[in-house]
C-alpha positions in Angstrom: 118.9 96.1 102.8 117.1 93.3 104.2 113.1 92.0 102.9 112.3 89.6 105.4 110.0 87.6 102.7 109.2 87.9 99.0 105.3 86.9 97.5 105.3 84.5 94.7 105.5 86.2 90.9 102.3 83.9 90.4 101.8 81.8 87.2 102.9 82.5 83.9 100.8 82.8 81.0 101.0 80.9 77.6 101.8 84.6 76.1 104.4 85.1 78.3 105.8 81.1 77.5 105.5 81.9 73.2 107.6 85.0 74.2 109.9 83.5 76.0 110.3 79.7 73.7 110.8 82.9 70.9 113.2 85.3 72.8 115.9 82.3 73.7 116.4 81.4 70.1 119.8 83.3 69.3 119.8 85.5 66.4 123.3 83.9 65.2 121.6 80.4 65.9 119.1 81.2 63.6 120.9 82.4 60.8 122.9 79.7 60.9 120.0 77.7 60.3 118.5 79.7 57.6 122.4 79.3 55.9 122.2 75.4 56.5 118.9 75.6 54.9 120.1 76.8 51.7 123.0 74.8 51.3 120.8 72.1 52.1 118.9 73.1 49.3 121.6 74.0 46.8 122.7 70.3 47.5 119.7 68.8 46.6 119.0 70.5 43.2 122.3 69.6 42.2 121.4 66.0 42.8 118.2 65.3 42.1 117.6 68.4 39.1 121.4 68.0 37.8 121.7 71.9 37.8 125.0 73.2 38.1 125.8 75.2 41.7 124.9 78.4 40.6 121.6 77.3 39.4 121.1 75.0 42.3 121.5 78.1 44.8 119.1 80.9 42.9 116.7 77.5 42.4 117.1 77.4 46.4 117.1 81.0 47.5 113.8 80.9 45.1 112.3 78.1 47.1 113.3 79.0 50.6 111.4 82.3 50.1 108.7 81.2 48.4 109.1 84.0 45.7 109.0 81.2 42.7 109.8 83.2 39.7 110.7 79.8 38.1 111.0 76.0 38.0 114.4 74.5 36.6 113.9 70.9 38.3 110.8 69.9 35.8 111.6 65.8 37.1 109.1 63.9 39.4 112.2 63.5 41.9 112.9 67.4 41.8 109.2 68.7 42.4 108.8 66.3 45.2 112.0 67.4 46.6 110.7 70.8 46.1 107.7 70.0 48.3 110.0 68.8 51.0 112.5 71.8 50.9 109.1 74.4 50.6 107.7 73.0 54.1 111.2 72.9 55.9 112.2 76.2 54.1 109.5 77.9 55.5 109.0 76.7 58.7 112.8 78.0 59.5 112.5 81.3 57.7 108.9 81.5 59.8 110.5 81.1 63.4 113.8 83.6 62.4 111.8 86.1 61.3 109.1 85.9 64.8 112.3 84.8 66.6 113.8 88.2 65.9 110.8 90.3 65.8 110.0 89.2 69.2 113.6 90.1 70.4 112.6 93.5 69.4 109.6 93.6 71.3 109.4 90.6 73.7 110.6 92.7 76.6 108.4 95.2 76.3 105.7 93.1 75.6 106.3 90.8 79.0 106.7 94.1 80.8 103.0 95.0 79.8 102.2 91.4 80.8 103.8 92.1 84.1 101.7 95.4 85.0 98.5 93.7 84.1 99.1 91.3 86.3 100.8 93.7 88.8 98.1 96.0 88.5 95.2 92.8 89.5 96.9 91.7 92.4 97.2 95.3 93.8 92.9 95.7 93.3 93.1 92.3 95.5 95.3 93.7 98.2 93.2 95.1 101.6 94.3 96.9 105.0 98.0 98.1 103.4 100.0 100.7 103.3 100.7 102.7 100.0 104.3 104.4 99.7 104.3 107.2 97.4 107.9 107.1 96.5 110.9 104.2 96.1 114.0 106.0 96.4 116.6 105.7 99.0 114.4 106.5 102.1 111.2 104.8 100.7 113.3 101.3 100.4 114.3 102.0 103.8 110.9 102.4 105.1 109.6 99.7 102.8 111.8 96.9 104.2 110.4 98.0 108.1 107.0 97.8 107.0 108.0 94.5 104.9 109.7 93.6 108.6 106.4 93.7 110.2 104.3 91.7 107.4 101.9 94.1 106.8 100.9 94.6 102.5 102.8 97.4 100.9 101.9 99.0 97.6 104.9 101.1 96.6 104.1 103.8 93.5 106.6 105.3 91.6 107.2 107.3 88.7 110.9 106.1 87.5 110.8 102.6 86.2 114.1 101.3 87.8 112.6 102.0 91.2 109.6 100.0 90.2 111.9 97.2 89.2 113.8 97.6 92.6 110.6 97.3 94.5 109.4 94.1 92.5 112.7 92.7 93.0 112.3 93.3 96.9 108.7 91.6 96.5 106.9 94.3 97.2 103.9 95.7 95.0 104.7 98.1 92.5 102.6 101.1 90.7 104.2 102.8 87.8 102.7 106.2 87.8 102.9 109.7 89.4 101.6 110.0 93.3 100.7 113.3 92.7 97.9 112.0 90.5 94.6 110.7 91.6 94.0 108.5 89.4 97.4 107.0 90.2 95.8 106.9 93.8 93.3 105.2 93.2 94.7 102.4 91.1 97.2 101.9 94.2 94.2 100.9 96.4 94.1 104.3 98.2 90.1 103.7 99.2 91.1 100.5 101.0 94.3 101.2 102.7 95.1 101.7 106.1 97.7 104.6 105.8 99.6 106.5 103.1 102.9 107.4 103.5 105.0 110.3 101.4 108.5 109.8 101.0 108.8 111.4 97.5 112.3 113.5 96.0 110.6 117.0 96.3 108.4 118.7 99.3 106.2 120.0 96.7 105.5 116.5 95.5 105.1 115.5 98.7 102.2 118.6 99.5 100.2 117.4 96.0 100.3 114.1 96.9 98.8 114.9 100.0 96.0 117.5 99.1 94.8 114.6 96.3 95.1 112.0 98.8 93.1 114.1 101.9 90.5 114.8 99.0 90.0 110.9 98.5 90.0 110.0 102.0 89.2 112.1 104.5 90.2 109.6 107.3 93.4 108.3 106.1 96.3 108.6 108.2 98.8 110.3 105.8 102.4 110.9 107.3 105.2 112.9 105.2 109.3 112.9 105.0 110.2 116.8 105.0 113.1 117.0 103.2 113.2 120.4 104.5 112.3 121.6 108.0 110.3 124.7 106.4 108.4 122.8 104.6 107.1 120.7 107.7 104.3 123.7 108.4 103.6 123.9 104.8 102.7 119.4 104.2 100.5 119.9 107.6 98.1 122.2 106.4 98.1 120.3 103.0 96.3 117.7 105.1 99.2 115.3 106.6 98.7 113.7 109.7 102.5 113.8 110.6 105.4 114.8 109.2 109.1 113.3 109.7 112.5 115.2 109.4 115.2 113.1 109.1 117.5 115.6 109.6 116.6 116.3 112.8 115.7 112.7 113.6 119.5 111.9 112.8 121.3 114.8 114.8 119.5 114.1 117.6 120.6 110.9 117.3 123.9 111.7 117.0 123.6 114.4 119.9 122.3 111.4 122.5 125.3 109.6 121.2 127.4 111.8 122.8 125.7 113.3 126.0 123.4 110.1 126.8 125.1 107.1 125.4 123.1 105.0 127.1 120.2 106.2 126.4 120.9 106.0 123.1 121.4 102.1 123.1 117.9 101.6 124.9 116.1 103.9 121.7 118.1 101.9 119.6 117.3 98.6 120.6 113.6 99.5 121.0 113.6 101.2 117.9 115.0 98.1 116.4 118.3 99.6 114.7 120.5 97.6 117.0 119.1 93.6 115.6 120.9 92.2 118.0 118.7 93.6 121.2 115.6 92.8 121.5 114.5 90.4 118.9 117.3 88.2 119.9 116.0 87.6 122.8 112.3 87.6 121.3 111.2 90.6 123.1 109.1 93.1 121.0 107.3 96.7 121.8 104.0 96.8 120.3 101.0 99.3 120.5 97.4 98.0 120.2 94.2 99.9 120.2 91.2 98.7 122.9 87.9 98.4 120.2 84.6 98.7 121.7 83.5 95.2 122.9 86.5 93.8 123.4 87.4 91.6 126.5 90.1 94.3 127.9 87.4 97.7 127.7 86.1 98.5 131.0 89.1 96.8 132.9 91.3 97.9 135.2 95.2 97.1 134.5 95.1 95.4 137.7 92.1 93.2 137.0 93.0 92.5 133.3 95.1 90.0 132.5 97.9 91.6 130.5 101.1 90.7 133.3 99.7 87.7 134.4 98.5 85.6 131.9 100.2 87.6 128.6 103.6 88.5 130.6 103.5 91.6 128.7 104.7 95.5 130.3 102.3 97.9 130.0 104.4 101.3 129.2 102.1 103.8 128.4 98.2 104.3 127.7 97.6 106.9 124.9 94.2 108.2 126.1 91.4 108.5 124.0 89.8 111.3 125.7 92.3 112.5 128.1 95.8 112.9 129.0 98.4 110.1 128.1 99.8 108.2 130.4 103.4 106.7 131.0 103.9 103.9 133.9 100.3 104.0 134.2 98.9 103.3 137.3 97.2 99.7 137.8 93.8 101.4 139.0 93.5 103.2 135.3 90.8 102.1 133.6 91.1 101.3 129.8 88.6 102.7 127.2 87.6 101.9 123.8 89.8 103.8 121.5 92.9 103.8 124.1 95.9 102.8 122.3 98.5 100.6 124.8 101.8 100.5 123.8 103.5 97.7 125.7 106.4 95.4 125.7 107.0 91.8 125.9 107.4 88.3 124.3 106.1 88.2 121.0 103.7 85.6 121.6 102.1 87.4 124.6 101.9 90.6 122.5 100.1 88.3 120.0 97.8 87.0 122.4 96.9 90.5 123.5 96.7 92.0 120.3 93.6 89.4 120.2 92.0 90.4 123.3 91.7 93.8 122.4 89.9 93.1 119.2 86.5 93.0 119.7 84.8 90.3 120.8 
């Protein structure tokens, strides 16, 4: 699976730096440091205090643990050594305890901080696509959206799927997409469309119902895992339904009955990466906006072919019938959707011309 870009992970907070430093201390190394400190204290008390090994070990453990039951060394040299030893011992023991605790909780704390930063980034994104369900089908869909450079927010209830989305450079939210609050956190109010590729058709239906209550005008495309669910998804408010089994079966039949047509469709839809993209040609659609340079012009009078080198494959009229291989005398109106094919640079210039002046 190919994701053409990855968003930067962002800056690292000081809390995460502390957790990284503590978590980097290996428990074996820290325990070894404590043992070395006790041995150092034992030898030191034997030298400066004249204690036997057992008494020196007892004194070293009492001192480094800051328990302080008694003091077996009363000489000035012994007390000075105790001061230095207490400072060093407390530092080593404190770091050891902190690091062992960090090893247990750092992962969860780091994940929590990462989730907070991720949700902040999601709140800043605009005109994006919300993808509910980042399973196998969702990941393929997400790769296609990412290849077009469109912002994407993936929502999934499984943590491993969220981690997979993040590894692909996709903004991801951990939560149940069937809940309104999760959809709101995903920025549905600012989204351009919603895609439902959840594990069951029932979950897709609930998600569509909640999404439609939040946004009546939002385009919603749903995946139908069972053909019998298509009508239910449409009644729930889906703008369109995709059945992978029907599409796959149709394509298999075309590969046998009309292999040339199947190959052409593969080139047009991007399944064959050695085709149109290899020669810098794309198929794209753009809506003619009110006040654009193209509104009110016929195809013959427009600069589409002469200046941009683009072929208009179809005009999906907003108020009338659609036109495939449209007549050059056809006049473009605001709201018409142009499906065209041509070089990438020409498509980009034509898309700008179709926008409001």
